[in-house]
C-alpha positions as CSV (number, residue, x, y, z in Angstrom):
1,M,0.1,-0.1,0.0
2,I,2.7,2.7,1.2
3,Q,5.3,2.5,-1.7
4,T,6.8,6.0,-1.0
5,P,6.9,8.2,2.3
6,D,4.7,10.5,0.0
7,D,1.8,7.8,-0.2
8,I,1.0,7.6,3.6
9,Y,-2.4,9.3,3.6
10,K,-3.2,6.1,2.0
11,L,-3.1,4.3,5.7
12,K,-5.3,7.1,7.0
13,A,-7.5,6.6,3.7
14,N,-7.6,2.7,4.8
15,E,-7.8,2.8,8.4
16,Q,-10.8,1.2,9.0
17,Q,-9.4,-2.1,8.0
18,F,-6.2,-1.7,10.6
19,I,-8.8,-0.7,13.6
20,N,-8.8,-3.7,16.0
21,K,-5.9,-5.6,14.2
22,P,-2.7,-6.4,15.0
23,L,0.2,-3.2,14.5
24,K,2.2,-5.3,12.4
25,N,-0.5,-5.9,9.9
26,V,-0.7,-1.9,9.4
27,L,3.2,-2.5,9.4
28,K,3.7,-4.9,6.7
29,E,2.2,-2.2,4.1
30,I,4.9,0.3,4.8
31,K,7.6,-0.8,2.0
32,P,9.8,2.5,2.7
33,E,12.2,2.0,5.5
34,I,11.0,3.0,8.4
35,K,14.7,5.2,9.9
36,M,13.3,6.3,13.0
37,A,10.6,5.0,15.8
38,F,9.6,5.6,19.3
39,G,7.1,4.3,21.8
40,I,5.1,7.6,23.9
41,V,3.6,5.4,27.1
42,D,1.1,7.8,28.1
43,Y,-2.4,7.1,27.2
44,P,-3.5,6.6,25.2
45,S,-0.2,4.8,23.9
46,F,1.0,5.3,20.2
47,F,4.3,4.7,18.5
48,A,5.7,7.9,16.1
49,F,7.1,6.5,13.0
50,K,9.3,8.5,10.6
51,F,11.3,7.7,7.7
52,F,14.4,10.1,8.6
53,T,17.2,9.3,10.9
54,P,17.2,11.7,14.1
55,T,20.9,13.1,12.1
56,E,18.9,13.9,8.9
57,I,16.2,15.4,10.8
58,N,18.9,17.8,12.2
59,R,19.7,18.5,9.2
60,R,17.5,21.6,7.7
61,V,16.9,21.3,4.1
62,I,14.2,23.9,3.1
63,G,11.3,22.4,1.2
64,R,11.9,18.9,2.5
65,K,8.9,17.0,3.6
66,H,8.7,15.5,7.0
67,N,6.3,12.7,6.9
68,S,5.6,11.1,10.3
69,I,2.9,8.4,11.2
70,Y,1.6,7.7,14.7
71,I,-0.2,4.4,15.4
72,Y,-2.1,4.7,18.4
73,V,-3.0,1.0,20.2
74,E,-4.7,-0.2,22.5
75,E,-2.6,-1.9,25.4
76,P,0.1,0.1,27.3
77,I,3.5,0.3,25.7
78,D,6.7,-1.0,27.4
79,W,9.1,1.6,26.1
80,N,11.7,2.5,28.2
81,F,15.1,4.8,25.8
82,D,17.2,3.6,28.6
83,K,17.1,0.4,28.4
84,R,17.6,0.3,24.3
85,V,20.6,-0.1,22.6
86,K,22.6,2.9,23.0
87,G,23.0,4.3,19.9
88,K,20.0,2.8,18.3
89,E,17.4,4.2,20.4
90,Y,14.9,5.1,17.8
91,Q,15.3,2.4,15.4
92,W,12.9,0.1,14.8
93,T,14.2,-3.6,15.4
94,K,12.8,-7.5,14.6
95,E,12.6,-7.5,18.5
96,D,10.4,-4.6,18.5
97,L,8.3,-6.2,15.9
98,E,8.2,-9.4,17.6
99,K,7.3,-7.7,21.2
100,Y,5.0,-4.7,19.8
101,G,3.4,-6.4,16.7
102,N,0.4,-8.2,18.1
103,L,-0.6,-4.7,19.7
104,T,-4.2,-3.8,19.0
105,V,-4.6,-0.9,16.8
106,T,-6.8,1.7,17.6
107,R,-6.3,5.0,15.3
108,I,-4.0,5.8,12.4
109,K,-2.7,9.6,12.3
110,V,-0.6,11.4,9.8
111,V,1.3,14.5,9.9
112,Q,3.2,15.9,6.7
113,R,5.6,18.8,8.0
114,I,7.6,21.0,5.2
115,E,10.7,22.5,6.2
116,D,11.1,26.2,5.6
């Protein structure tokens, strides 16, 4: 479904097919590499997925699109930056997919910001 970062709006348009389904179902539909991810442990819990690394984000490029996907889940997230591998705190790993892949999706939010 999502072949390029610019396609992320297709997720929102097709949100209903992912609601009350496992997170891994949504992630299977995202083909561009997720270069940055993190979990928010508040209520409601959600994951933020981005297509830039933190280093790339810090480099300012006027006119560049920052596409982000926020996937809210029903269950609480056990995400602790201090327990993640140093230097890789923002990488989405196979272990993350195994740990969080079966969490239940409740909402998908898509945000695009253009640098100025």
